N, C-alpha and C positions, 0 to 999 in steps of 0.2 A: 504494500500500500504506500502511496505517496501522501505526504501531508497536504492539507488544504492550505494553499497560500493566499486565498482570497477570502479572508475572514471578514464577516460583516458584523459590526457592532454599532449600536446606536450611541449617541452622545451620552445618554443616561447610563448605558452599559459601561462606557469609559469612566464616567464619574464614580460609579460603584466600585470598579476595579481600582481606580486611583485612591479612593478613600480607604479601601481595604489594605492596599499596599502601604499607605501612610500610617495606618494603625499598626500594622505589623512592624514597620520600620521604627515606630515609636516604642513598641515593646522591646525590640532588639536594642535600641538605644538605651533604654532604661537598664537592661541587663548589663550592657557595657559599662554604664556609669556605676553600677553596683559592684563592679569588679570582675565580671565574667569576661575573659579575654581569649576564648578558644579561637583557633584559626577558622573553624567552620562558621562561627558566629560573625566574625569579621568579614568573611567571604560573602555570607548571606546578606549582610548589611550593604556591602558594596554592590551586590547584584540588585538589591531593592532600590538603592539610590540611582543606579544606572538606568533601570527600567522606568522609574519615576521621571528621570530626566528625558528619556525618549518620548514618554507620553506628553510631557510639557512642551517639548519642541515640535510636536505634531499639531498643536492647537493653532487654529487660525484666530488671531486676536483682532477684534473689531475696534477701530478708533474712528469716531465720528469725524466727518470732514469739517465740522464746525469747531473741532477741538483745537485749542491753541495752548501750547505748554506754558505753564506759569500763570494762566489766567483764564 
């Protein structure tokens, strides 16, 4: 079998996934702050941060044509 490379997700689906990833990253961050320093934990945290970054960079940001910086 070949993987499906044309995954269709709604904006809401992406919001749910992003929220879940942020919550998991938060829990992992707390474990690190509390002294847990396993290589697996650090690797998982890096993977979560990279994935959240990929999601962030795929967003189309809307800026009104009437927007002027600083005012």
